[in-house]
N, C-alpha and C positions, 0 to 999 in steps of 0.2 A: 504494500500500500504506500509506504513512504517513498519508494522510487517512482511510482507512477504519479504521485502528487508532485514530487519535485520536477519530474519531466513536464507535467502539465503547466506548472508555474513558469518553467523556462520557456516553453512554447508561447505562452501568453505574453511573457515579458519580451520575447524576441519579436513578436508580431505587433506589439503595441506601438502606436504612433509616438514619435519622439519630439517632434516640433509642433508648434501651434499651427503651422501650415499643413502638416500631415493630418492633424485633427480636423482642421477645416475641410480638407479634401475628403476625409472619411465621411463627415456629415453631409457634404454636397452629394457624394455618391449614394449615401443612404436615402437622402431626400429624393433623388432621381429614381431610385429603386422603388420607394414608396409611391411615388407618383405613377410609375409604370404599373404597379400592382393595382392602384385605384382605377386606372384606365381599363385593365383587363377584367377586373371585377365588375366594372360598369357595363362592359360589353356583354359579359355573361348574364348579368342581371337583366339587361334589355332584351337579350335573345331568348331567355327561358320564360315560359309562361306558367310554370309550376309555382304555385304560391309559396309552398314550404321552402323551395330552393331560393326563391326571391327573398324571402324573409332572412334566410341564412346569409345570403349575399349582401343584403342591406346591413346586417350586423357586422359582417367583415369590412364593409366599406366604412362604417362608423369607426371601427377600430383603426383602420388605415388613416382616416381623417385625424383621429386623436394622435396617432404616431407622427403624421406630418406636422401637426401643430407643435408637438414636443420638439421635433427636429428643427423646425423653423425657429422656435424660441431659443434653442441652444445655439443655432447659427448666428443669431443676432448678438448673443453674448460673446461670441468668438471674434466679432468684427473689431478691428482696432478702433480705439476711441480717438475722435478728432480733437486736436488741441485748438482751443479758441484764443 
């Protein structure tokens, strides 16, 4: 157990972003992926006439909206502050 935990933490540490720019790029990529997901879920929702499926798709779309809101808020906090 100890070795696998150590290995997992090393992998996590080695793949973690190191600079603020890398973190910003990560959030931009996540935001684009979330937007793509919303697009495809919307297409599925609009194409399917089954009410139960549409209800599940609407729930997933709501979750995706929440996720994009969180990502957008985080991206705002990552922007450099302008000096006045």
